[in-house]
Backbone and ligand atoms as CSV (ligand in chain L), in Angstrom:
chain,resi,resn,atom,element,x,y,z
A,1,MET,N,N,0.842,-1.188,0.000
A,1,MET,CA,C,0.000,0.000,0.000
A,1,MET,C,C,0.885,1.248,0.000
A,2,SER,N,N,0.673,2.105,-0.978
A,2,SER,CA,C,1.447,3.335,-0.962
A,2,SER,C,C,0.652,4.384,-0.191
A,3,ARG,N,N,1.362,5.323,0.369
A,3,ARG,CA,C,0.681,6.352,1.138
A,3,ARG,C,C,1.407,7.669,0.962
A,4,ASN,N,N,0.735,8.723,1.365
A,4,ASN,CA,C,1.356,10.033,1.335
A,4,ASN,C,C,1.969,10.318,2.698
A,5,TYR,N,N,3.185,10.793,2.660
A,5,TYR,CA,C,3.846,11.182,3.903
A,5,TYR,C,C,4.005,12.699,3.929
A,6,PRO,N,N,4.029,13.258,5.127
A,6,PRO,CA,C,4.438,14.662,5.226
A,6,PRO,C,C,5.939,14.747,4.970
A,7,LYS,N,N,6.457,15.965,4.897
A,7,LYS,CA,C,7.902,16.131,4.688
A,7,LYS,C,C,8.675,15.878,5.984
A,8,ALA,N,N,8.023,16.156,7.132
A,8,ALA,CA,C,8.716,15.978,8.415
A,8,ALA,C,C,7.739,15.516,9.485
A,9,VAL,N,N,8.199,14.564,10.277
A,9,VAL,CA,C,7.405,14.110,11.421
A,9,VAL,C,C,8.174,14.457,12.687
A,10,VAL,N,N,7.471,15.100,13.609
A,10,VAL,CA,C,8.076,15.523,14.876
A,10,VAL,C,C,7.521,14.645,15.992
A,11,PHE,N,N,8.416,14.135,16.814
A,11,PHE,CA,C,7.984,13.321,17.943
A,11,PHE,C,C,8.376,13.983,19.259
A,12,ASP,N,N,7.403,14.012,20.164
A,12,ASP,CA,C,7.702,14.246,21.563
A,12,ASP,C,C,8.464,13.000,22.050
A,13,LEU,N,N,9.128,13.068,23.178
A,13,LEU,CA,C,9.853,11.898,23.702
A,13,LEU,C,C,9.056,11.213,24.829
A,14,ASP,N,N,8.995,11.853,26.021
A,14,ASP,CA,C,8.404,11.197,27.190
A,14,ASP,C,C,6.914,10.894,26.988
A,15,TYR,N,N,6.546,9.649,27.176
A,15,TYR,CA,C,5.171,9.146,27.035
A,15,TYR,C,C,4.642,9.255,25.607
A,16,THR,N,N,5.536,9.506,24.653
A,16,THR,CA,C,5.189,9.368,23.238
A,16,THR,C,C,6.026,8.240,22.643
A,17,LEU,N,N,7.343,8.321,22.830
A,17,LEU,CA,C,8.224,7.259,22.315
A,17,LEU,C,C,8.592,6.241,23.381
A,18,TRP,N,N,8.659,6.680,24.654
A,18,TRP,CA,C,8.992,5.745,25.741
A,18,TRP,C,C,8.154,6.063,26.979
A,19,PRO,N,N,7.928,5.032,27.818
A,19,PRO,CA,C,7.031,5.209,28.965
A,19,PRO,C,C,7.713,5.728,30.226
A,20,CYS,N,N,8.283,6.899,30.169
A,20,CYS,CA,C,8.820,7.503,31.394
A,20,CYS,C,C,9.031,8.998,31.179
A,21,TRP,N,N,9.172,9.705,32.285
A,21,TRP,CA,C,9.690,11.068,32.233
A,21,TRP,C,C,11.174,10.957,32.500
A,22,CYS,N,N,11.980,11.331,31.558
A,22,CYS,CA,C,13.406,11.065,31.770
A,22,CYS,C,C,13.997,11.944,32.866
A,23,ASP,N,N,13.327,13.047,33.219
A,23,ASP,CA,C,13.880,13.863,34.317
A,23,ASP,C,C,13.502,13.306,35.690
A,24,VAL,N,N,12.514,12.410,35.761
A,24,VAL,CA,C,12.034,11.896,37.050
A,24,VAL,C,C,12.460,10.450,37.274
A,25,HIS,N,N,12.364,9.631,36.249
A,25,HIS,CA,C,12.491,8.181,36.426
A,25,HIS,C,C,13.892,7.625,36.219
A,26,ILE,N,N,14.752,8.389,35.551
A,26,ILE,CA,C,16.037,7.822,35.128
A,26,ILE,C,C,17.186,8.407,35.946
A,27,GLU,N,N,18.019,7.526,36.462
A,27,GLU,CA,C,19.237,7.952,37.159
A,27,GLU,C,C,20.449,7.452,36.383
A,28,LEU,N,N,21.316,8.372,36.016
A,28,LEU,CA,C,22.531,7.984,35.303
A,28,LEU,C,C,23.493,7.311,36.279
A,29,PRO,N,N,24.439,6.489,35.838
A,29,PRO,CA,C,24.689,6.157,34.431
A,29,PRO,C,C,23.763,5.045,33.917
A,30,LEU,N,N,23.692,4.977,32.597
A,30,LEU,CA,C,22.896,3.949,31.933
A,30,LEU,C,C,23.799,2.855,31.396
A,31,LYS,N,N,23.220,1.661,31.302
A,31,LYS,CA,C,23.894,0.565,30.600
A,31,LYS,C,C,22.862,-0.066,29.678
A,32,ASN,N,N,23.342,-0.787,28.690
A,32,ASN,CA,C,22.402,-1.525,27.859
A,32,ASN,C,C,22.087,-2.855,28.512
A,33,HIS,N,N,20.793,-3.083,28.724
A,33,HIS,CA,C,20.327,-4.368,29.220
A,33,HIS,C,C,20.251,-5.319,28.032
A,34,ARG,N,N,19.622,-4.831,26.966
A,34,ARG,CA,C,19.637,-5.462,25.643
A,34,ARG,C,C,19.918,-4.319,24.668
A,35,PRO,N,N,20.182,-4.632,23.394
A,35,PRO,CA,C,20.440,-3.516,22.468
A,35,PRO,C,C,19.294,-2.500,22.433
A,36,ASP,N,N,18.075,-2.981,22.617
A,36,ASP,CA,C,16.924,-2.078,22.527
A,36,ASP,C,C,16.356,-1.704,23.897
A,37,GLU,N,N,17.109,-1.962,24.940
A,37,GLU,CA,C,16.604,-1.654,26.289
A,37,GLU,C,C,17.759,-1.217,27.184
A,38,ILE,N,N,17.523,-0.143,27.956
A,38,ILE,CA,C,18.573,0.299,28.882
A,38,ILE,C,C,18.195,-0.070,30.316
A,39,ILE,N,N,19.191,-0.049,31.165
A,39,ILE,CA,C,18.949,-0.208,32.592
A,39,ILE,C,C,19.707,0.929,33.282
A,40,ASP,N,N,19.026,1.605,34.226
A,40,ASP,CA,C,19.701,2.748,34.858
A,40,ASP,C,C,20.382,2.316,36.156
A,41,SER,N,N,20.931,3.256,36.887
A,41,SER,CA,C,21.766,2.891,38.033
A,41,SER,C,C,20.951,2.278,39.181
A,42,TYR,N,N,19.595,2.434,39.142
A,42,TYR,CA,C,18.747,1.786,40.150
A,42,TYR,C,C,18.102,0.502,39.640
A,43,GLY,N,N,18.475,0.068,38.435
A,43,GLY,CA,C,17.918,-1.174,37.899
A,43,GLY,C,C,16.611,-0.987,37.160
A,44,TYR,N,N,16.227,0.290,36.929
A,44,TYR,CA,C,15.004,0.569,36.163
A,44,TYR,C,C,15.288,0.317,34.684
A,45,LYS,N,N,14.397,-0.479,34.052
A,45,LYS,CA,C,14.610,-0.811,32.633
A,45,LYS,C,C,13.661,-0.008,31.754
A,46,LEU,N,N,14.168,0.394,30.612
A,46,LEU,CA,C,13.342,1.203,29.718
A,46,LEU,C,C,13.601,0.825,28.259
A,47,ALA,N,N,12.498,0.608,27.539
A,47,ALA,CA,C,12.566,0.390,26.091
A,47,ALA,C,C,11.547,1.299,25.424
A,48,LEU,N,N,11.603,1.407,24.110
A,48,LEU,CA,C,10.615,2.183,23.362
A,48,LEU,C,C,9.267,1.466,23.427
A,49,TYR,N,N,8.179,2.208,23.256
A,49,TYR,CA,C,6.878,1.566,23.083
A,49,TYR,C,C,6.976,0.627,21.873
A,50,PRO,N,N,6.234,-0.491,21.913
A,50,PRO,CA,C,6.457,-1.564,20.923
A,50,PRO,C,C,6.355,-1.169,19.450
A,51,ASP,N,N,5.453,-0.247,19.106
A,51,ASP,CA,C,5.276,0.078,17.679
A,51,ASP,C,C,6.253,1.143,17.182
A,52,VAL,N,N,6.991,1.754,18.097
A,52,VAL,CA,C,7.831,2.898,17.715
A,52,VAL,C,C,8.966,2.528,16.750
A,53,PRO,N,N,9.717,1.440,16.988
A,53,PRO,CA,C,10.840,1.160,16.070
A,53,PRO,C,C,10.402,1.016,14.613
A,54,SER,N,N,9.314,0.307,14.357
A,54,SER,CA,C,8.910,0.108,12.959
A,54,SER,C,C,8.422,1.414,12.337
A,55,ILE,N,N,7.828,2.285,13.125
A,55,ILE,CA,C,7.358,3.584,12.606
A,55,ILE,C,C,8.560,4.450,12.220
A,56,ILE,N,N,9.552,4.492,13.070
A,56,ILE,CA,C,10.735,5.313,12.781
A,56,ILE,C,C,11.485,4.766,11.565
A,57,LYS,N,N,11.599,3.459,11.488
A,57,LYS,CA,C,12.276,2.875,10.310
A,57,LYS,C,C,11.524,3.180,9.028
A,58,GLU,N,N,10.213,3.063,9.082
A,58,GLU,CA,C,9.397,3.326,7.890
A,58,GLU,C,C,9.583,4.766,7.400
A,59,LEU,N,N,9.575,5.707,8.320
A,59,LEU,CA,C,9.739,7.111,7.928
A,59,LEU,C,C,11.118,7.332,7.327
A,60,SER,N,N,12.110,6.761,7.964
A,60,SER,CA,C,13.474,6.905,7.486
A,60,SER,C,C,13.624,6.314,6.077
A,61,GLU,N,N,13.053,5.145,5.856
A,61,GLU,CA,C,13.150,4.481,4.545
A,61,GLU,C,C,12.418,5.259,3.459
A,62,ASN,N,N,11.448,6.074,3.859
A,62,ASN,CA,C,10.680,6.835,2.877
A,62,ASN,C,C,11.123,8.292,2.758
A,63,GLY,N,N,12.281,8.587,3.313
A,63,GLY,CA,C,12.870,9.915,3.133
A,63,GLY,C,C,12.188,11.028,3.905
A,64,VAL,N,N,11.399,10.664,4.903
A,64,VAL,CA,C,10.730,11.682,5.720
A,64,VAL,C,C,11.713,12.151,6.795
A,65,LYS,N,N,11.817,13.449,6.983
A,65,LYS,CA,C,12.694,13.972,8.036
A,65,LYS,C,C,12.077,13.656,9.401
A,66,ILE,N,N,12.923,13.248,10.321
A,66,ILE,CA,C,12.456,12.867,11.657
A,66,ILE,C,C,13.071,13.832,12.672
A,67,ILE,N,N,12.188,14.428,13.464
A,67,ILE,CA,C,12.608,15.466,14.417
A,67,ILE,C,C,12.116,15.070,15.806
A,68,SER,N,N,12.942,15.271,16.812
A,68,SER,CA,C,12.438,15.122,18.177
A,68,SER,C,C,12.350,16.496,18.816
A,69,ALA,N,N,11.253,16.695,19.547
A,69,ALA,CA,C,11.039,17.970,20.243
A,69,ALA,C,C,10.563,17.643,21.646
A,70,SER,N,N,11.353,18.023,22.628
A,70,SER,CA,C,11.023,17.680,24.010
A,70,SER,C,C,11.227,18.880,24.914
A,71,ARG,N,N,10.285,19.056,25.830
A,71,ARG,CA,C,10.411,20.156,26.805
A,71,ARG,C,C,11.171,19.714,28.041
A,72,THR,N,N,11.859,18.594,27.965
A,72,THR,CA,C,12.546,18.075,29.144
A,72,THR,C,C,13.567,19.077,29.695
A,73,PRO,N,N,13.598,19.210,31.030
A,73,PRO,CA,C,14.657,20.039,31.617
A,73,PRO,C,C,15.986,19.280,31.724
A,74,THR,N,N,15.949,17.953,31.484
A,74,THR,CA,C,17.181,17.154,31.629
A,74,THR,C,C,17.627,16.635,30.258
A,75,VAL,N,N,18.099,17.585,29.470
A,75,VAL,CA,C,18.528,17.266,28.107
A,75,VAL,C,C,19.631,16.202,28.103
A,76,HIS,N,N,20.523,16.250,29.106
A,76,HIS,CA,C,21.645,15.306,29.110
A,76,HIS,C,C,21.162,13.860,29.287
A,77,ILE,N,N,20.036,13.675,29.988
A,77,ILE,CA,C,19.514,12.307,30.169
A,77,ILE,C,C,18.831,11.833,28.879
A,78,ALA,N,N,18.043,12.710,28.278
A,78,ALA,CA,C,17.392,12.348,27.009
A,78,ALA,C,C,18.453,11.957,25.973
A,79,LYS,N,N,19.540,12.699,25.966
A,79,LYS,CA,C,20.614,12.438,25.018
A,79,LYS,C,C,21.213,11.048,25.232
A,80,GLN,N,N,21.441,10.702,26.489
A,80,GLN,CA,C,21.975,9.368,26.798
A,80,GLN,C,C,21.004,8.275,26.370
A,81,LEU,N,N,19.718,8.535,26.570
A,81,LEU,CA,C,18.729,7.519,26.178
A,81,LEU,C,C,18.771,7.267,24.678
A,82,ILE,N,N,18.762,8.330,23.892
A,82,ILE,CA,C,18.742,8.077,22.442
A,82,ILE,C,C,20.101,7.594,21.923
A,83,ASN,N,N,21.144,7.798,22.695
A,83,ASN,CA,C,22.441,7.217,22.318
A,83,ASN,C,C,22.490,5.715,22.610
A,84,HIS,N,N,21.817,5.289,23.672
A,84,HIS,CA,C,21.918,3.891,24.106
A,84,HIS,C,C,20.866,2.975,23.501
A,85,ILE,N,N,19.675,3.519,23.264
A,85,ILE,CA,C,18.606,2.649,22.745
A,85,ILE,C,C,18.817,2.462,21.243
A,86,ASN,N,N,18.819,1.214,20.818
A,86,ASN,CA,C,19.044,0.886,19.406
A,86,ASN,C,C,17.746,0.490,18.727
A,87,ILE,N,N,17.674,0.830,17.450
A,87,ILE,CA,C,16.581,0.359,16.598
A,87,ILE,C,C,17.228,-0.502,15.530
A,88,ASP,N,N,16.956,-1.789,15.591
A,88,ASP,CA,C,17.580,-2.731,14.640
A,88,ASP,C,C,19.099,-2.599,14.618
A,89,GLY,N,N,19.689,-2.455,15.770
A,89,GLY,CA,C,21.150,-2.408,15.865
A,89,GLY,C,C,21.772,-1.048,15.584
A,90,THR,N,N,20.940,-0.042,15.251
A,90,THR,CA,C,21.471,1.306,15.002
A,90,THR,C,C,21.045,2.222,16.143
A,91,PRO,N,N,21.988,2.954,16.728
A,91,PRO,CA,C,21.581,3.860,17.810
A,91,PRO,C,C,20.493,4.817,17.328
A,92,MET,N,N,19.522,4.994,18.187
A,92,MET,CA,C,18.339,5.761,17.820
A,92,MET,C,C,18.668,7.180,17.345
A,93,TYR,N,N,19.688,7.797,17.917
A,93,TYR,CA,C,19.965,9.199,17.576
A,93,TYR,C,C,20.255,9.369,16.095
A,94,LYS,N,N,20.745,8.299,15.451
A,94,LYS,CA,C,21.076,8.406,14.024
A,94,LYS,C,C,19.851,8.571,13.137
A,95,PHE,N,N,18.681,8.243,13.665
A,95,PHE,CA,C,17.457,8.397,12.872
A,95,PHE,C,C,16.913,9.822,12.924
A,96,PHE,N,N,17.379,10.620,13.882
A,96,PHE,CA,C,16.840,11.974,14.018
A,96,PHE,C,C,17.633,12.963,13.163
A,97,ASP,N,N,16.918,13.683,12.308
A,97,ASP,CA,C,17.551,14.714,11.487
A,97,ASP,C,C,17.748,16.002,12.266
A,98,SER,N,N,16.944,16.188,13.307
A,98,SER,CA,C,17.102,17.357,14.176
A,98,SER,C,C,16.487,17.025,15.532
A,99,SER,N,N,17.147,17.462,16.593
A,99,SER,CA,C,16.593,17.280,17.939
A,99,SER,C,C,16.575,18.628,18.630
A,100,GLN,N,N,15.394,19.031,19.084
A,100,GLN,CA,C,15.226,20.340,19.725
A,100,GLN,C,C,14.640,20.121,21.098
A,101,TRP,N,N,15.446,20.328,22.114
A,101,TRP,CA,C,15.032,19.991,23.468
A,101,TRP,C,C,15.247,21.156,24.415
A,102,GLY,N,N,14.503,21.099,25.518
A,102,GLY,CA,C,14.658,22.095,26.567
A,102,GLY,C,C,13.318,22.744,26.868
A,103,THR,N,N,13.268,23.462,27.985
A,103,THR,CA,C,11.995,24.038,28.404
A,103,THR,C,C,11.536,25.105,27.407
A,104,GLY,N,N,10.245,25.358,27.415
A,104,GLY,CA,C,9.680,26.354,26.500
A,104,GLY,C,C,8.753,25.700,25.497
A,105,SER,N,N,8.113,26.548,24.707
A,105,SER,CA,C,7.075,26.082,23.788
A,105,SER,C,C,7.645,25.241,22.651
A,106,LYS,N,N,6.840,24.284,22.198
A,106,LYS,CA,C,7.274,23.475,21.046
A,106,LYS,C,C,7.196,24.255,19.742
A,107,THR,N,N,6.491,25.368,19.722
A,107,THR,CA,C,6.531,26.191,18.507
A,107,THR,C,C,7.976,26.642,18.277
A,108,LYS,N,N,8.640,26.983,19.357
A,108,LYS,CA,C,10.042,27.421,19.266
A,108,LYS,C,C,10.924,26.264,18.786
A,109,HIS,N,N,10.709,25.083,19.363
A,109,HIS,CA,C,11.496,23.907,18.980
A,109,HIS,C,C,11.333,23.585,17.492
A,110,ILE,N,N,10.094,23.610,17.048
A,110,ILE,CA,C,9.819,23.177,15.677
A,110,ILE,C,C,10.274,24.233,14.669
A,111,MET,N,N,10.125,25.496,15.013
A,111,MET,CA,C,10.645,26.543,14.108
A,111,MET,C,C,12.164,26.431,13.984
A,112,GLU,N,N,12.804,26.117,15.070
A,112,GLU,CA,C,14.265,25.965,15.048
A,112,GLU,C,C,14.672,24.760,14.193
A,113,ALA,N,N,13.933,23.656,14.312
A,113,ALA,CA,C,14.226,22.473,13.492
A,113,ALA,C,C,14.038,22.800,12.009
A,114,ALA,N,N,12.952,23.516,11.694
A,114,ALA,CA,C,12.683,23.868,10.290
A,114,ALA,C,C,13.794,24.756,9.742
A,115,ARG,N,N,14.260,25.668,10.566
A,115,ARG,CA,C,15.346,26.549,10.145
A,115,ARG,C,C,16.622,25.737,9.895
A,116,GLU,N,N,16.922,24.854,10.843
A,116,GLU,CA,C,18.125,24.025,10.744
A,116,GLU,C,C,18.105,23.151,9.479
A,117,LEU,N,N,16.932,22.661,9.117
A,117,LEU,CA,C,16.817,21.750,7.972
A,117,LEU,C,C,16.493,22.484,6.673
A,118,GLY,N,N,16.381,23.811,6.748
A,118,GLY,CA,C,16.031,24.580,5.546
A,118,GLY,C,C,14.628,24.261,5.055
A,119,MET,N,N,13.697,24.043,5.983
A,119,MET,CA,C,12.344,23.609,5.618
A,119,MET,C,C,11.272,24.564,6.155
A,120,GLU,N,N,11.579,25.851,6.215
A,120,GLU,CA,C,10.604,26.795,6.768
A,120,GLU,C,C,9.350,26.903,5.887
A,121,GLN,N,N,9.551,26.824,4.572
A,121,GLN,CA,C,8.402,26.881,3.665
A,121,GLN,C,C,7.512,25.648,3.843
A,122,GLU,N,N,8.136,24.485,3.968
A,122,GLU,CA,C,7.376,23.244,4.174
A,122,GLU,C,C,6.568,23.305,5.472
A,123,LEU,N,N,7.156,23.905,6.494
A,123,LEU,CA,C,6.426,24.062,7.760
A,123,LEU,C,C,5.187,24.935,7.548
A,124,ARG,N,N,5.371,26.055,6.871
A,124,ARG,CA,C,4.225,26.945,6.611
A,124,ARG,C,C,3.161,26.261,5.754
A,125,ASN,N,N,3.615,25.328,4.889
A,125,ASN,CA,C,2.681,24.643,3.982
A,125,ASN,C,C,1.950,23.468,4.626
A,126,GLY,N,N,2.169,23.241,5.921
A,126,GLY,CA,C,1.461,22.139,6.593
A,126,GLY,C,C,2.111,20.786,6.386
A,127,GLU,N,N,3.393,20.781,6.037
A,127,GLU,CA,C,4.089,19.520,5.769
A,127,GLU,C,C,4.813,18.962,6.997
A,128,PHE,N,N,4.512,19.512,8.172
A,128,PHE,CA,C,5.053,18.992,9.434
A,128,PHE,C,C,3.891,18.474,10.272
A,129,ILE,N,N,4.147,17.401,11.010
A,129,ILE,CA,C,3.130,16.875,11.930
A,129,ILE,C,C,3.812,16.476,13.240
A,130,LEU,N,N,3.194,16.850,14.351
A,130,LEU,CA,C,3.731,16.517,15.682
A,130,LEU,C,C,2.837,15.479,16.357
A,131,PHE,N,N,3.464,14.432,16.885
A,131,PHE,CA,C,2.779,13.454,17.737
A,131,PHE,C,C,3.209,13.714,19.174
A,132,ASP,N,N,2.230,13.901,20.069
A,132,ASP,CA,C,2.567,14.358,21.426
A,132,ASP,C,C,1.465,13.951,22.411
A,133,ASP,N,N,1.867,13.611,23.642
A,133,ASP,CA,C,0.865,13.210,24.647
A,133,ASP,C,C,0.382,14.390,25.502
A,134,GLU,N,N,0.889,15.584,25.252
A,134,GLU,CA,C,0.430,16.738,26.036
A,134,GLU,C,C,-0.362,17.686,25.157
A,135,TYR,N,N,-1.631,17.855,25.532
A,135,TYR,CA,C,-2.545,18.604,24.673
A,135,TYR,C,C,-2.125,20.064,24.501
A,136,ARG,N,N,-1.473,20.616,25.519
A,136,ARG,CA,C,-1.064,22.036,25.429
A,136,ARG,C,C,-0.157,22.297,24.226
A,137,ASN,N,N,0.517,21.234,23.752
A,137,ASN,CA,C,1.440,21.432,22.628
A,137,ASN,C,C,0.734,21.574,21.281
A,138,LYS,N,N,-0.586,21.515,21.317
A,138,LYS,CA,C,-1.388,21.773,20.118
A,138,LYS,C,C,-1.152,23.201,19.606
A,139,ASP,N,N,-0.543,24.038,20.431
A,139,ASP,CA,C,-0.264,25.410,19.983
A,139,ASP,C,C,0.660,25.447,18.765
A,140,VAL,N,N,1.262,24.321,18.410
A,140,VAL,CA,C,2.095,24.291,17.194
A,140,VAL,C,C,1.268,24.530,15.935
A,141,ASN,N,N,-0.048,24.373,16.042
A,141,ASN,CA,C,-0.936,24.722,14.924
A,141,ASN,C,C,-0.701,26.160,14.450
A,142,SER,N,N,-0.331,27.017,15.379
A,142,SER,CA,C,-0.173,28.438,15.041
A,142,SER,C,C,0.984,28.695,14.079
A,143,ILE,N,N,1.915,27.742,13.959
A,143,ILE,CA,C,3.027,27.921,13.005
A,143,ILE,C,C,2.871,26.991,11.796
A,144,GLY,N,N,1.701,26.327,11.693
A,144,GLY,CA,C,1.438,25.501,10.508
A,144,GLY,C,C,1.700,24.027,10.701
A,145,CYS,N,N,2.104,23.631,11.913
A,145,CYS,CA,C,2.401,22.227,12.167
A,145,CYS,C,C,1.121,21.502,12.591
A,146,ASN,N,N,0.811,20.402,11.943
A,146,ASN,CA,C,-0.348,19.605,12.358
A,146,ASN,C,C,-0.044,18.900,13.674
A,147,PHE,N,N,-1.116,18.549,14.399
A,147,PHE,CA,C,-0.942,18.001,15.745
A,147,PHE,C,C,-1.784,16.749,15.921
A,148,VAL,N,N,-1.150,15.697,16.421
A,148,VAL,CA,C,-1.887,14.481,16.775
A,148,VAL,C,C,-1.670,14.210,18.259
A,149,TYR,N,N,-2.773,14.141,18.971
A,149,TYR,CA,C,-2.743,13.969,20.427
A,149,TYR,C,C,-2.733,12.479,20.778
A,150,ILE,N,N,-1.809,12.102,21.637
A,150,ILE,CA,C,-1.746,10.714,22.114
A,150,ILE,C,C,-2.401,10.672,23.489
A,151,ARG,N,N,-3.562,10.045,23.555
A,151,ARG,CA,C,-4.347,10.083,24.790
A,151,ARG,C,C,-3.870,9.079,25.827
A,152,ASP,N,N,-3.553,7.878,25.363
A,152,ASP,CA,C,-3.290,6.791,26.304
A,152,ASP,C,C,-1.791,6.604,26.481
A,153,THR,N,N,-1.278,7.159,27.574
A,153,THR,CA,C,0.172,7.108,27.748
A,153,THR,C,C,0.658,5.716,28.177
A,154,ASP,N,N,-0.277,4.790,28.452
A,154,ASP,CA,C,0.151,3.401,28.698
A,154,ASP,C,C,0.654,2.760,27.417
A,155,LEU,N,N,0.133,3.238,26.305
A,155,LEU,CA,C,0.482,2.637,25.022
A,155,LEU,C,C,1.375,3.537,24.181
A,156,GLY,N,N,1.390,4.832,24.465
A,156,GLY,CA,C,2.218,5.766,23.717
A,156,GLY,C,C,1.838,5.821,22.249
A,157,LEU,N,N,2.848,6.053,21.425
A,157,LEU,CA,C,2.618,6.116,19.978
A,157,LEU,C,C,2.396,4.700,19.452
A,158,THR,N,N,1.176,4.429,19.012
A,158,THR,CA,C,0.868,3.110,18.436
A,158,THR,C,C,0.783,3.233,16.919
A,159,ARG,N,N,0.812,2.108,16.267
A,159,ARG,CA,C,0.645,2.046,14.808
A,159,ARG,C,C,-0.705,2.666,14.410
A,160,ASP,N,N,-1.712,2.385,15.200
A,160,ASP,CA,C,-3.044,2.884,14.902
A,160,ASP,C,C,-3.091,4.429,14.938
A,161,ILE,N,N,-2.511,5.010,15.969
A,161,ILE,CA,C,-2.482,6.482,16.082
A,161,ILE,C,C,-1.688,7.082,14.920
A,162,PHE,N,N,-0.578,6.457,14.610
A,162,PHE,CA,C,0.279,6.924,13.520
A,162,PHE,C,C,-0.467,6.913,12.184
A,163,GLU,N,N,-1.084,5.765,11.875
A,163,GLU,CA,C,-1.802,5.620,10.598
A,163,GLU,C,C,-2.957,6.625,10.503
A,164,LYS,N,N,-3.722,6.721,11.578
A,164,LYS,CA,C,-4.882,7.629,11.551
A,164,LYS,C,C,-4.443,9.079,11.438
A,165,GLY,N,N,-3.352,9.430,12.114
A,165,GLY,CA,C,-2.834,10.795,12.055
A,165,GLY,C,C,-2.407,11.155,10.639
A,166,LEU,N,N,-1.667,10.267,9.990
A,166,LEU,CA,C,-1.222,10.557,8.624
A,166,LEU,C,C,-2.402,10.630,7.676
A,167,LYS,N,N,-3.345,9.724,7.869
A,167,LYS,CA,C,-4.501,9.675,6.972
A,167,LYS,C,C,-5.335,10.963,7.091
A,168,LYS,N,N,-5.472,11.436,8.296
A,168,LYS,CA,C,-6.289,12.640,8.519
A,168,LYS,C,C,-5.726,13.843,7.751
A,169,TYR,N,N,-4.405,13.989,7.766
A,169,TYR,CA,C,-3.817,15.200,7.182
A,169,TYR,C,C,-3.211,15.009,5.794
A,170,TYR,N,N,-2.873,13.790,5.437
A,170,TYR,CA,C,-2.130,13.582,4.175
A,170,TYR,C,C,-2.733,12.486,3.319
A,171,ASN,N,N,-4.016,12.319,3.377
A,171,ASN,CA,C,-4.669,11.226,2.658
A,171,ASN,C,C,-4.494,11.389,1.145
L,1,MG,MG,MG,5.407,13.804,26.458
């Protein structure tokens, strides 16, 4: 089945790609428990939500730019997580074309990513979509970025949410 993709997909991190707040739940240093799972200094284990690896690979294989945007105050922990967690043997950070993290609005994060990637026109044209579990981040609509709300943080980003989100805006 062929489908239409946006030019860029933006992902929140905590409770969108993985089931934790990295500023609250994770204590450094990290080790790999398995290639796709880390264990922190207290023995807490963390992996991506089950559908996330195949979604990221699919976007990458189809030339869609992948951006992470997180309001985390602990950027250094998020960085360690994406360095350690592997997707099919490749460290996750290699799949991200731009990562914009830190406190403040996601409009700022996404505008910065668009600038970095030379995609400001695409952003204005509605070719960006954000998947996020916090409804307040819907304010990205004001800069032309589409928004898909993830309601159930037990499941995070699922294949179903991903498919429906793309279909709604890029059918
Ligand atoms: Mg979140």
